[in-house]
C-alpha angles and dihedrals in degrees: 000000000000091000091051091048091050091049092049092048091052091047093052091045090053098043098031117207091348089063088058090051091056093046092049091049093050093044093053099040106031129000115025116226104189108226089343094125091047092052093046094047092051091046091050093048093050094045096045111017094182089063097048099101096036087051090050090050092050091047089054091048094047093047093046093049092045092048091049091051090054092043091051092050090051092049090057095051116321099147091110091049089053095046090054091057104035139034120240090262091048092051091048090052091051090050092052091050093049092047090050104037106018114196093359090084089067098053099076098048092044095045103046118076093224130107095266122159094261095153090054091059093043091053090044090052089056097042093049093045102244109187111266093232092053091048095049093044094051096046092044092050094048094046095045092053091045103045100035088045090053092048091051093049092045091053091048101042105022115189091009092065099095092047090050092053092049093048094048103042091121093052091050092050091049093050093047091048089050091053092050091046090052091052091049091051092048091047093051092045091051092047092049092048094049090047091051093048090048091052091049 
C-alpha cells in the first residue's frame, strides 16, 4: 500500500489538482483506495494552498463521475456484482433501506472519511433502481461536505490535519449521523404533510 500511496502522491504532485480528479474517478469507479483521495487532497492543500479548493472541486467531480459510472453499470445488470459483495440477507437489508430512505442511505458512507463500504451502497442503488437524480444529489452532497471540509481543515491546521481527523473520528461520525437524521425527519415531515394535503 505504501508503494501505491507514493505513486499516487507523485502523480498528484506532477498533475496538480487534475491528478486528484483522476485518482478520485478511479477510486469510485474501479479500484478502491481507502482514504487515498482524502490523504492526497490534504497533501495537495498543504503543499499548494491556492489549489486547495479547486482540488476539492475536482475530487468531488471525479468521485461523482466514477460513482455514476458504477451506478449505471449496476442499473443495467449488477446483481452479480452485488452478490459478490453482500449475502442475500445483506442485499435485502440494503434494498429495504433504499426503498425507505432513497438517496439518504448514501450520504453517510460518502461523507465520512473512513473505510466504509461505499461501493456496496452505490451498486445497491443501481441494482434496486434508485432514481438518478436522488443518487447524484446524495453523492454530490456527501462528497462536497467531505472534500471541501478536508480542504478547509488542511488550510487552517496544516500538518496537524491528519492527527485532528484521527483524534475526532467520533465527533465526525456524530455530526454526520445528525445530518442524516435531520434529512430523515424532513423527508418524513414532507411525506406526512403531502399525505395530509392529499387527504384534504
